N, C-alpha and C positions, 0 to 999 in steps of 0.2 A: 504493500500500500504506500509506503513512504516513497519508493522509487516512482510510482505512478504520478505523484504530485510534484516531483522535483522540478521538472521542466516548466510546467505552468507557473510555479512560484518564481523561477528565474525570469521568465518572460514578464510576469507581473512586476517584479522588482525593477527590471530594465525599463519598462514603460513608466513606472512611477518616477524613476530618476530622470528620464527624458522629459516627462511632464514638468517636474520641478525646475529643471534647467530652462525649459521653455518659458515658464512663468517668470523666472528671474530675468531672462532676456527681454521679455515684454515689459517688465517693470522698468528696466533701464531705458528701453525705447521710449516709453511714455514720459519718463522723467526728462530725458533729453529733448523730447518734443515740447514739453512744457517750458523748458529753459530756452529753447530756440524761439518759441512764440513770444516769450517774455522779452527777449532781446530784440526781436523784430518789431514789437510794439514800441519799445524804447527808441529804436532807430527812427521809426515813423514820427514819433512825438518830439524828437529833438530838432529844433529849428533855430535859426538865427533870429535875434530880437532887435528891435529898433535901438534899445539901450546899447547893444553891442556895436551897432553901426555908428552911433554918435560918441561912443567911448565913455559912457557914463561911469563905468566901473573898470577902467583900465588897470591892469596888474602892474606891479613893480617889475623892473628888469630882473629876470632870474639869474643873470650872470652866468658863471660857470656851471651852475646847477642845471641849466637848460639841456645839456647834452649828456648828463650822467646816466640817464635811462632812455629806453626807446620811447616811453610815454612822455617824457619831459615834465615840465611844470605847468600846472593850470591853477594858479593861486585864486583867480576870481571865479573858477568853477563854471565857466560858460561853454566848455567843450572844445575850446580852441587853445592850442599850445601858446603859452604866454609870449615866447620869443617871436613866434610867427605873427601873432596878433599885433605886437608892438612894431614889427617890421612893416606891416601893412599900413599902419597909421603914420609911420615915419615917411614911407614912400608916397602916400597919397593923403596928405593932411587936408587938402582942400576939395576932395571929391568924395562925397558920401556914397554916390552910386558905385564908384569903383571899390570903395571899402566894403560895401554891402556884398557885392558879388564875390570878392576875393575872400572875405571872412566866411561866407557860406561854403566856398570851396575848401578852405582850410578846415572848417568844422567837419566837413564830410570826409576829408582825408584822415583827420585825427581819429575818426571812429574806428578805423582798423587797428590802431595802436592800443586802444583801451578796452577791447572786447574781452569778456570773460568766457564767452562761448564762441568757438570758431568752427563752423561747418559750412556745407554748401549753401544752406538756407540763409544764414547770417551774412556770409560773404556776398551772396547775390544781392541781398537787400542793401548792403553798404555800397556795392558797385553801382546799383541803381541810384542811390542817393548822390554819389559822386558824379555820375553822368548828368543828373538833373542839375547839379550845381554848376557843372561845366557849361551846360546849355544856357544857364543864367549868365555866366561870364560873357558868353558870345553876344548877349543882348545889348551890351554897352558898346559894341563895335559897330561903326557905321557900315551899312550894307546888309545884305541878306544871305541866308543859306550857307553854302560851303565856304565862301570867302571870309565871312565873319568868324566862322568856327576856326578856320586856319589861322587867322590873325590872333584869335584868342589863345590858341595853342602856343603860338610863337611868343607872344608878349606876356600874357598873364599866367597861362598854365605853367610855363617854365619858371616864372618868378615864384609861384607858390610851391611847386615841386622841389625846387632847389632849396627853399627854406625848410620844407617839411621833411625831406629825406636828405638831410645834410650830414649824416654819419654813415659809415659802412654798416653798422648794426641796424640802422633804420632802413637802409636800402635792402638789406638781406631779409629783414622782417616783412617788408613790403612784398617782395617776391614770394616769400613763403605763404603769406596771407592769400595771395591770388592764385596759388597752386590749387586751391579748393574750387575756384570759380568755374562754373559751367555756363553755357550760352543761355541767354535769357532776354526778356523784353525790357526795353527802357521806357519807363513811364515819365515822359517829359511834358505831360499836359499842363502842369503848373510847375515850372522849373525854379522860380525864385521864391524864397521864403518871405522876402520883403518886396512889396509893390514898388518897383523902381520909379514909377511916375510920381510917387509921393515924396521923392527926394529931389531937392532943388538942383543939385549938380551931380 
């Protein structure tokens, strides 16, 4: 009798272990999904404000602390790295429109450096945010279509990229971040966080 039930018990035990492992995997899946959704919602809700554009709460110069970590310093906690924010205000003190589009682009680029969750979904959302910000930059360039985008890349895109990815560690982290990226759709229906017509210059 004992031999008769030996095989079914082994099969049952194997199935029980398999089921337990499956439950654990599903728990991790839903945990990661919740974390991803939380980060995606945070990305969607993070936007440039008018206070950022007018410099209402400009941070102090972080000095040598600026480049000690990939994330850098964000003393005023507006999502823009302090040294990049100050460089924009120094370069364009008399143009609120230019500051608005460059600050938005810098904000979008900084998102990749401060993420606690990095996967295909999060990287895709940040890439979308960065593309929208870049379309916004192109709006301050005279002309339409490809010509304005090309000028934006040459003039403003390089300015921000050089400031944002100014160390080898940041350049490497940037490449690693985008190794997760898959193809996707760019949502550029509303590209600017701040209505540019509301700014005088």
